[in-house]
C-alpha positions in Angstrom: 88.9 75.6 144.0 87.0 77.2 141.1 89.6 80.0 141.0 92.5 77.6 140.7 90.9 75.9 137.7 90.1 79.3 136.0 93.6 80.5 136.7 95.1 77.4 135.1 92.9 77.9 132.0 94.0 81.5 131.8 97.7 80.5 131.8 97.0 77.7 129.2 95.1 80.2 127.0 97.9 82.7 127.3 100.6 80.2 126.6 98.6 78.9 123.6 98.2 82.4 122.2 101.9 83.2 122.6 102.8 79.9 120.9 100.4 80.6 118.1 101.8 84.1 117.6 105.3 82.7 117.6 104.5 80.0 115.1 102.7 82.6 112.9 105.6 84.9 113.1 108.0 82.1 112.3 106.0 80.9 109.3 105.7 84.4 108.0 109.4 85.0 108.3 112.0 84.4 105.6 113.1 81.3 107.4 109.5 80.0 107.7 108.9 80.6 104.0 112.1 78.8 103.3 111.0 75.9 105.4 107.7 75.9 103.5 109.6 75.9 100.1 111.8 73.0 101.4 108.7 71.0 102.4 107.1 71.6 99.0 110.4 70.5 97.3 110.4 67.4 99.5 106.8 66.6 98.5 107.8 67.1 94.8 110.7 64.8 95.3 108.4 62.1 96.8 106.1 62.6 93.8 109.1 62.1 91.4 110.1 58.9 93.4 106.6 57.5 93.0 106.8 58.2 89.2 110.2 56.5 89.1 108.9 53.5 91.0 105.8 53.3 88.8 108.0 53.4 85.7 110.3 50.7 87.1 107.3 48.5 88.0 105.9 49.0 84.5 109.3 48.2 82.9 109.7 45.1 85.0 106.2 44.0 84.1 106.9 44.5 80.4 110.2 42.6 80.7 108.4 39.7 82.4 105.8 39.7 79.6 108.5 39.7 77.0 110.3 36.8 78.7 107.1 34.9 78.9 106.5 35.5 75.2 110.0 34.3 74.3 109.6 31.2 76.4 106.3 30.6 74.7 107.9 30.9 71.3 110.7 28.5 72.5 108.0 26.0 73.7 106.2 26.3 70.3 109.4 25.8 68.4 110.3 22.7 70.5 106.8 21.3 69.9 107.2 21.7 66.1 110.7 20.0 66.1 109.4 17.1 68.1 106.4 16.8 65.7 108.8 16.7 62.8 110.9 14.0 64.4 107.9 11.9 65.1 106.7 12.2 61.5 110.1 11.2 60.1 110.3 8.1 62.4 106.9 6.7 61.7 103.9 7.7 59.5 101.7 5.7 61.9 102.5 8.2 64.7 101.7 11.2 62.5 98.2 11.9 63.8 99.3 11.4 67.4 102.3 13.7 67.0 100.1 16.5 65.5 97.6 16.2 68.4 100.4 16.2 71.0 102.1 19.2 69.5 98.8 21.1 69.3 98.0 20.3 72.8 101.4 21.4 74.0 101.2 24.6 72.1 97.8 25.4 73.6 99.0 24.6 77.1 102.0 26.8 76.7 99.9 29.6 75.3 97.5 29.3 78.3 100.4 29.3 80.7 102.0 32.3 79.1 98.7 34.2 79.0 98.0 33.4 82.7 101.5 34.4 83.8 101.4 37.6 81.7 98.0 38.5 83.1 99.1 37.8 86.7 102.3 39.8 86.2 100.3 42.7 84.7 97.7 42.6 87.5 100.4 42.5 90.2 102.3 45.5 88.6 99.0 47.5 88.3 98.1 46.7 91.9 101.5 47.6 93.3 101.5 50.8 91.3 97.9 51.7 92.4 98.7 51.0 96.1 101.9 53.1 96.0 100.1 56.0 94.3 97.2 55.7 96.7 99.5 55.7 99.7 101.4 58.7 98.4 98.2 60.7 97.7 96.9 60.0 101.2 100.2 61.3 102.6 100.0 64.4 100.5 96.4 65.0 101.4 97.1 64.6 105.1 100.0 67.0 104.9 97.9 69.6 103.1 95.1 69.2 105.6 97.5 69.7 108.5 99.0 72.8 106.9 95.5 74.2 106.3 94.5 73.5 109.9 97.7 75.2 111.2 97.2 78.1 108.8 93.5 78.5 110.1 94.6 78.4 113.7 97.3 81.0 113.1 94.8 83.2 111.2 92.2 82.8 113.9 94.8 83.6 116.6 96.0 86.7 114.7 92.4 87.8 114.1 91.6 87.4 117.8 94.6 89.4 118.9 94.0 92.2 116.3 
């Protein structure tokens, strides 16, 4: 029973060595180098996509901030017009109109500030998450390639 187990391990070891040699030979061949260049080009493409997505998120965030600023200006303009109308209609309501317009302007400013901050935070978070995810993928791929390279080198050294 012990011989059967040792024999099976011998076959497995032999098969593993042959597989390692074949992989090492393939990676060292022109086609293997070509595959490695293609993989590097694909990683570069993913990096470019992350940059593009980051720029798009940044642009969208800036657009949203600009829209919020424009709306804020519209709200402020509306508040000033209403204040002028109230002043023309009755001097008695002058103080109330000024207080109301000031309150509206502050509320709009606070709303714009909150929305701009939330939009900016969301864009930063999305960009950070995307970049982090991409970097983890690249690091994992590099570790895997290093592990395979070490296995091949070890196999070659053992066979030499």
